[in-house]
N, C-alpha and C positions, 0 to 999 in steps of 0.2 A: 513412535513419538512424533513423527512428522505430521501425521494426520490421526487425531484421536478418534475419528469416526470411521476409520479404515474398514473395520469389520462390518459395520452397518451399511456402508456404501457398497461393499462386496455383496452382501446379502440382497440388497435392493437392485443390484445390477447397474449401479451408477459408477462404472469404472472411470469414466472421464472426469469425475469430480474428485478423485483421490489425489491428494497432494503428496507426491512421491518424496521419499528420502533421497538426499543427494549423496549419501554415503561419505560424508566428510569425516565422520567418527570423532569430531572435535568435542561437541557438547555432551554426547551420551557416553560412548565407550572411553573416550579420553578422560572424562571427568570421573568415571567410576574408578579407574586405576589410581587417580590422585585423591580418592575419598573426598571429592568436592561435590557440591550440588550440581545435578545434571541439568542440561538445557538442550535446545535443539536449534540448529541454524535456520530451519524453515518453519518452525512453530514456536513463536515467542511465549506461548502459554504453557509449554511442556514443563511438567513438574510444579506448576503454579496455577493449575486450573481453577482452584477454589478462589484464590485471591484475585485472579484476572478474568473471572467469568464474564461473558458477554451478557448484557442486559438487553432484552428485546426492545426494538424501536416500534412504537405503536403508530407513529405518523412519519411517513417518509420525509426526508430532508434532502435538499440538493447541496452538495459541498464542492467547492473548488479546491484543488490540490495542486501545488507546485510540483513539477517533475522530480526526477531523481529516484534513487532506489528507495529511500525512506518515504517519498511521496507515493511510490507504487505500492509499497507494503501498507501504507496508511489507507490508500484508496481501496485496496482489497479488503482490509479489515472493516472499513466503513460499509462497503457493499455487502459484506456478510452480516452486517447489522441492520440492513434494510435502507441504508442511505444511498442516494443516487450521486455518484461522484464523477467529476470531470477533471482529468489531469491536463494542465497546461504546461507544456515542455518547451523551453526556449530553443533547445537543440533540434536538429532536423530528424532525430530518431530518439525514441524513448530508451533510456539507460545507455546512451551512446558513449559516455565517458568510461574509459578503461581503468576502473578502480579495483579495489579488493572485493570483487563479486564473482563468485563461481558461475561458470557458463550455464551449468545445469539449473541453478537458481534463477539466473537471468531469463533463460528460455521458459522456465516454469511460470515466472511472473508474467512474461509476455503472452502466454496462453491463458492464464487465469484471469487477467484483467478483462479482456473482452467477453470471456465466458460468464463472468459475474456482472456484466453490463456496465463496466467502467468505460466512459468515453475518453479518448485520448486526442489532444490537439497538439501537434508538434510544430516547431518553427513559429511559435506564436507567443504573444504576451497579453496580459490583461491591460486594457486601455483605461477602463473606467467602470465604476459601479454606482448606479444612481437609480433610486426608486425601484429597487429590486431587479434591475436589469444590468447584466454583466456584459461588457463589450470586450471582445478579444480581437486583436489585429496581428498581422504578420510582424515578426520581430524586426525592430529597427534599432533600438537602443536599450540601455539598461532600464529595468523596471523599478520604479520607486512607489508603486501603488500601495504597498503596506504602510509606508510612512504617511501617505496622504489619508488613509482610511482608518488607521489604528484607533483613533478616538471617536470615529463615527459609527463603527460597527461593533456591537458588543461581543460577538463570537468570532474574532479574527486572530489567527496565530501565525507567527513566523517561525519556521523550523529551518535550522542551518542557514545556508546562504541563499535560501529561496527568495 
């Protein structure tokens, strides 16, 4: 369930692309025992493939993503759809906050992001966006860029405390 293309990747010899199961047994085996709908900690599409199917991107887009675990998952998902993503993380290390994240999942994300071409900027903040140019600087203070740009850019979203 962690990687629906597991068999195809094995056949093609693309072992490094396989997204491994972290053996949490929460969403799959734990849910089966409770007669509940199954899911997967590392594959949000598990058991919902038809409803959440990816649609191919015909023209690449560049996307800025605020850091954090949700940002990493979003960047990975966007990269797999053909969008070029850059994560801007205020902390000095990606996923540095010790929250409810399994180390295996954290390590896996840390390896999959560069493998899929996601650029990561740490200890930084977005300073401005003007005429299609994004300026990023070393972090000095809290960022309020979203509030400044929310009415000027049609496709801008704020997730969590980003």
